[in-house]
N, C-alpha and C positions, 0 to 999 in steps of 0.2 A: 567414629560415627559417620555413617553415610547419609548424606542429605540428597533427597531427590527433588528435582524441580517439577513444579506443576506444569503439565503440558495441556494447553487448551485443545479441545477437540477441533478437528478440521471443520471449516464452515460447511453448512448443509448445501448441497448442490441445488441449483434452481431446478424445479421440475421441468421436464421436457414439455414443450407446448403440445397440446392435444388439439386435433382438428377433426372436423366432419366435412365431407364434401356435400354441398347443397346444389341440387339441380332444379331448374325452373322450366316448366312447359306451358304452352298455351298463352293466354293473356297475361298471366303473372310474369312471364319472361319479358314482357314489355317494360316492366318496372325494374326487374333485377338482372336482366340478361340471361344467358343460358346456364351459368353456374357460378358458384362462389365457394371459397374455402373459409369456413368459420371456425374461429378458435373457441373451444369449449373446455370445461374443467376436465382434468385427467380422469376423474372418477365418473364423468358423464353428467348429464343434466336432463331435465324434463323437456319435452318437445315445446311446451309453452315458453321455456327459457330461450330456446332457439328462435322462436317467433318474435319474442320481445327484443332480442339482439338484432334481428333483421330489421325490425321496425325502427330501432334507434339508428341503424346504419344508413337507411334509405328513407328519404323524405316521404315518398308515397307508399312506403312499405305497409303501413297499417291498413290502408284502403285495399291494397292488392291482396293482403293475406286474410282479409275478412270477406273477400268476394264470395258471393253465394255459389255453392257448388264446388268450391275449392277442395281438393283432396290432397292427402299427404301420405307418403310411403316412407318407412324407415327400414333400412336393410332390405329393400325391394319387397316389403310386405305392407299392405294398406294399414295405416295407423288408425286405431280406434281409441279415442281418448288421448289423455296426456301421457304418452308412452315415454320410456326412458331411452335416451340417446347416448350411445357410447362412442368414444373417439374411434375414428376410422369408418364409422358407418356412413352410408349414403342416405341422404334425406332428399326426397323429391316432393315438390309442390306442383300440382298440375290442375289447370282449369278443366271444367267439364268440356268434353269433346262431343261434337255431333257427328252423326254418321254411323256406319256399322262396320 
């Protein structure tokens, strides 16, 4: 009779960290600097989740990100609404600019 030993499966690998590059322009850069790399879920997340994470990381983040006239772009396209952000995408926050 041949007995086989139970073999436990290998441990699941930790998921690779996923990041989005965040850029800040205009007055909002006074709070956040010019750029940041933000960890996001591998499957992506809503833009509002990105904003909430930034507000948690920076003391004055909420005030800066609710500034009147603040615009957002995801993947170099103006974001309208709570768009989906995928790892590797560029997110940009920029204050209203004057001039032409």
